[in-house]
TORVODO-160829 format. One record per residue (C-alpha): x, y, z. Coordinates in steps of 0.05 Angstrom, whole numbers, plus 5000, padded with zeros to 4 digits. Example, Ala and Ser with C-alpha at 12.3 -4.5 7.8 and 13.67 -1.06 7.14 Angstrom:
524649105156
527349795143
//
This chain:
297081260916
303981620927
309581220957
311281391030
318581261050
322381161113
329981071126
331381571068
338781711050
343481930995
349681520982
355481790946
357981300895
363081740860
366882400869
370582660932
364682430975
364581700952
362781221006
359381721050
351881621069
347482221085
340782111123
335182551101
330782721160
328583431150
322983711108
328184091065
335283851049
340084291010
345884080967
351184530940
357984830948
356085311006
358285051074
351185251100
347984711057
345384081087
350283681046
356384061020
358583810951
365683960927
367883980854
367084330791
360384630765
356984590830
352385190848
352285490920
345585180928
345384690873
339184250889
333884140942
330683530969
323483620992
319783131036
312583261015
306583171059
303882641011
310182221030
313882310963
320882570959
321883100909
328483360877
328884100853
334384380811
336785040833
342885130790
344085370718
349284810713
343384310718
342083690758
341483000728
336982420753
338481760722
342882150671
337182580647
337083320662
331183540703
328284120742
323283760785
323283030795
319782550844
324982040867
324481290873
329280810908
335980680868
335181330826
341781670813
342782430823
348982760790
351183440819
357083760784
362183380742
363982810788
359282730846
353782190838
348882000895
344381420898
337581530929
335881000981
329180921015
324580391045
317180451023
312280441081
306279951065
299480211078
294579731113
291379571047
298079451015
300078981074
293978581069
295078470993
302178311006
299877771056
294977471008
300177460953
304977131001
299976571015
298676470943
305976490929
307275940981
301875500952
304875580883
311775450909
309574850949
303674510915
303574010969
300974521018
294774620976
293973860967
294373811046
289074341055
284673941004
285573301043
283773621108
277473931077
275373251047
276472911113
271673431145
266773291086
267372541093
266472561169
260273011161
257372491108
258771911153
255172241213
249372481171
247971811141
248971441207
254370981176
260070771217
267170881193
268770201215
264369891162
268069581104
268570141048
273869751013
279770111039
282770151106
287370701130
292870221147
292569861079
292670511041
298370781081
302170161069
301070230993
303170970994
309370821031
311070220986
310070670924
314471230953
320170710970
319670390899
319871040862
325771290902
329870690885
327670600814
333270630763
332671230712
329970980648
334471270593
329171060540
324071500575
327972140555
325072070487
317972100515
314572790508
311773080573
306573620575
307173880648
300374210642
296473650610
300172990625
297872710695
304072270694
308772840683
311872780755
312672020748
316272090684
320672660710
322272210773
324271620724
328672080686
332272420741
338772140773
338472690827
335872400889
334073080920
330073280859
326572610861
324872680933
321873370922
317673110864
315572510905
312972970960
308073310908
306372650874
304972280942
300772850967
296372820903
295772080907
293372120978
288272660962
285472230904
285171610944
281471981001
276572300950
275371600921
274171320989
269271861005
265571780938
264971020953
261871181021
256871630985
254871020939
257771420880
261370860845
262471240778
265571820816
270171360852
272171020789
274071670759
278971800818
282071110813
283171190736
286371880756
290971510805
293071020750
294871600707
299071930762
303471340768
302970900703
307270360731
304069650743
309569510797
307470080841
303169870901
298370450890
296970200820
295369520847
290469810898
287170250845
286369650797
283369250855
278369770871
276569850797
275569120789
271569070853
266969680835
265869440762
263868770792
258869090841
255969530787
255068910741
251868500797
246969070813
//
């Protein structure tokens, strides 16, 4: 699909016209030494009508050379050239223009751009996708509770207040932890190591960086705890155990409050499974 432009202009970047901006609004714009040209270009080796700019019905902007002296686009001689933003046009020995234009997005392009923008946001802020996951899991869990007739006040092993206290305790603990120099020798695979963010936090002495990593880590912890809670409510102990093991891997630190909670739930579930 051809590019459609708005706010089209030529900016002189060298020669006697340097610094001047010429807005292109007409279907045909002429450049040359003649005073009757749309843009009069002084200097040596400039033809009376040296070149033309044509605004095509397709939305493209086309440059046509009209002089035996030749016209250069991006330092290459051409007869007909479709212009793109930031292309350079040389006319004569000293005059160089820069082509400036703003592309107009079609409805399809705008939609694609919005979708990319959303994906870009989630990529830049992983916590956003985690938050969406937590919300969806909450809706799922509420639906399961309603469908089975169970009350959310029944003892499922975890209370919201207790879990929040553990999460807050872990955040405070990791924010104040002293960077471990011996950890600098530990290899970290950011793609495979579930504890990568924990190790990055323990290595960093930059509080702002640690806080940003913690936002991601705490969102992941909350997500995993809620998922484990929902699986316990569904009488799926093995699924819940997997999530608690995942939590232990996220923060491999026995002093963290979330580690203590996860170990408690693992021991409790294993005991229940054994008794059953």
